[in-house]
Residue frames as qw, qx, qy, qz and C-alpha x, y, z in Angstrom:
[[0.397, -0.781, -0.215, -0.431, -28.88, -32.45, 19.91],
 [0.170, 0.368, -0.646, 0.647, -27.47, -31.33, 23.23],
 [0.168, -0.255, -0.866, 0.397, -28.90, -32.14, 26.64],
 [0.215, 0.344, 0.307, -0.861, -31.15, -29.07, 26.87],
 [0.463, 0.233, -0.448, -0.729, -32.60, -29.70, 23.40],
 [0.372, -0.048, -0.923, -0.087, -33.14, -33.38, 24.21],
 [0.004, 0.311, 0.724, -0.616, -35.03, -32.52, 27.41],
 [0.348, 0.365, 0.054, -0.862, -37.21, -30.00, 25.54],
 [0.474, 0.153, -0.690, -0.526, -37.88, -32.50, 22.71],
 [0.234, -0.135, -0.947, 0.175, -38.82, -35.21, 25.29],
 [0.168, 0.353, 0.538, -0.747, -41.31, -32.91, 27.06],
 [0.437, 0.342, -0.254, -0.792, -42.86, -31.97, 23.72],
 [0.408, 0.093, -0.859, -0.294, -43.02, -35.62, 22.65],
 [0.089, -0.217, -0.884, 0.405, -44.67, -36.69, 25.93],
 [0.287, 0.381, 0.269, -0.837, -47.24, -33.94, 25.62],
 [0.487, 0.277, -0.514, -0.649, -48.05, -34.96, 22.03],
 [0.297, -0.002, -0.954, -0.031, -48.32, -38.64, 23.04],
 [0.055, -0.376, -0.782, 0.493, -50.85, -37.65, 25.71],
 [0.051, 0.628, 0.552, 0.547, -52.70, -35.18, 23.51],
 [0.355, -0.827, -0.317, 0.298, -52.06, -32.36, 25.95],
 [0.323, 0.852, -0.078, 0.404, -50.48, -28.94, 25.77],
 [0.512, 0.134, -0.471, 0.705, -47.47, -27.67, 27.70],
 [0.271, -0.402, 0.144, -0.862, -49.83, -25.12, 29.27],
 [0.828, -0.340, -0.210, -0.392, -52.12, -27.90, 30.55],
 [0.805, 0.004, -0.467, 0.366, -49.05, -29.78, 31.82],
 [0.183, 0.358, -0.356, 0.844, -47.94, -26.70, 33.72],
 [0.572, -0.406, 0.036, -0.712, -51.33, -26.48, 35.44],
 [0.917, -0.160, -0.344, -0.123, -51.32, -30.19, 36.26],
 [0.743, 0.075, -0.411, 0.523, -47.84, -30.10, 37.71],
 [0.390, -0.881, -0.184, 0.196, -48.11, -26.82, 39.58],
 [0.574, -0.171, 0.233, 0.766, -45.18, -25.47, 37.57],
 [0.162, 0.735, 0.054, -0.656, -45.31, -21.93, 36.31],
 [0.763, 0.574, 0.291, 0.052, -46.00, -21.96, 32.57],
 [0.218, 0.925, -0.312, -0.010, -43.04, -19.59, 32.06],
 [0.495, -0.529, 0.688, 0.052, -40.79, -22.23, 33.55],
 [0.756, 0.223, 0.607, 0.105, -41.88, -24.79, 30.95],
 [0.530, 0.841, 0.104, 0.037, -41.67, -22.25, 28.15],
 [0.083, -0.867, 0.487, 0.067, -38.13, -21.32, 29.23],
 [0.636, -0.243, 0.723, 0.117, -37.13, -25.04, 29.13],
 [0.695, 0.485, 0.521, 0.105, -38.64, -25.37, 25.68],
 [0.348, 0.933, -0.008, 0.093, -37.13, -22.09, 24.44],
 [0.613, 0.529, -0.303, 0.503, -33.78, -20.52, 24.73],
 [0.283, -0.803, 0.223, -0.475, -33.85, -19.14, 28.27],
 [0.757, -0.506, 0.381, -0.158, -33.12, -22.25, 30.33],
 [0.419, 0.592, -0.684, -0.084, -29.84, -23.97, 29.59],
 [0.318, 0.117, -0.907, 0.249, -30.06, -26.48, 32.38],
 [0.607, -0.482, -0.196, -0.601, -33.46, -27.25, 33.87],
 [0.295, -0.437, 0.709, -0.469, -33.43, -28.42, 37.48],
 [0.229, -0.035, -0.972, -0.042, -34.04, -32.12, 38.22],
 [0.129, 0.325, 0.709, -0.613, -36.73, -31.07, 40.70],
 [0.453, 0.418, -0.054, -0.786, -38.63, -29.31, 37.90],
 [0.444, 0.215, -0.770, -0.405, -38.32, -32.32, 35.60],
 [0.074, -0.118, -0.943, 0.302, -39.54, -34.52, 38.49],
 [0.330, 0.383, 0.427, -0.750, -42.66, -32.35, 38.84],
 [0.509, 0.383, -0.398, -0.660, -43.30, -32.68, 35.10],
 [0.301, 0.111, -0.942, -0.100, -42.90, -36.43, 35.35],
 [0.134, 0.236, 0.794, -0.543, -45.39, -36.53, 38.21],
 [0.461, 0.445, 0.098, -0.761, -47.89, -34.57, 36.09],
 [0.543, 0.375, -0.597, -0.457, -47.24, -37.00, 33.18],
 [0.886, -0.244, 0.268, -0.289, -47.57, -39.97, 35.58],
 [0.857, 0.346, -0.314, 0.218, -44.10, -41.33, 34.67],
 [0.728, -0.568, 0.028, 0.383, -40.93, -41.85, 36.60],
 [0.025, -0.851, 0.393, 0.346, -37.67, -39.96, 36.07],
 [0.482, -0.222, 0.795, 0.295, -36.30, -43.22, 34.75],
 [0.529, 0.548, 0.639, 0.113, -39.01, -43.37, 32.08],
 [0.196, 0.949, 0.021, -0.247, -38.40, -39.76, 31.16],
 [0.067, -0.779, 0.559, 0.275, -34.69, -40.32, 30.55],
 [0.596, -0.099, 0.785, 0.139, -34.97, -43.87, 29.14],
 [0.672, 0.697, 0.161, -0.193, -34.88, -43.03, 25.47],
 [0.818, 0.256, 0.192, 0.479, -32.42, -43.55, 22.64],
 [0.221, 0.868, 0.006, 0.444, -31.91, -39.75, 22.42],
 [0.479, -0.816, 0.287, -0.151, -30.52, -39.59, 25.96],
 [0.920, -0.186, 0.283, 0.199, -28.46, -42.73, 25.42],
 [0.735, 0.389, 0.199, 0.519, -26.56, -41.24, 22.50],
 [0.068, -0.994, 0.046, -0.073, -25.76, -37.85, 23.96],
 [0.627, 0.480, -0.396, 0.469, -22.07, -37.11, 23.76],
 [0.655, -0.502, -0.357, 0.438, -20.19, -37.13, 27.01],
 [0.062, 0.969, 0.057, 0.234, -19.62, -33.54, 28.13],
 [0.400, -0.796, 0.453, 0.027, -16.63, -34.18, 30.34],
 [0.910, 0.356, -0.190, 0.096, -13.73, -35.74, 28.58]]
């Protein structure tokens, strides 16, 4: 997986863990639902950190907790 796919997977995983929908998350975070759908779909290649922070706030986790997974740890370095 690349970074965009890993972020989308993490958001989906966190919603499933909390038994919530991405739509409900959008409402909780004050983020437009189309923004979340674009992150989960093909439109957004690089979601902004500020958007991810809002999602984390709605999920009641830190940015560190969001990115602290094996999937992020094993991403290939993009600059070589």
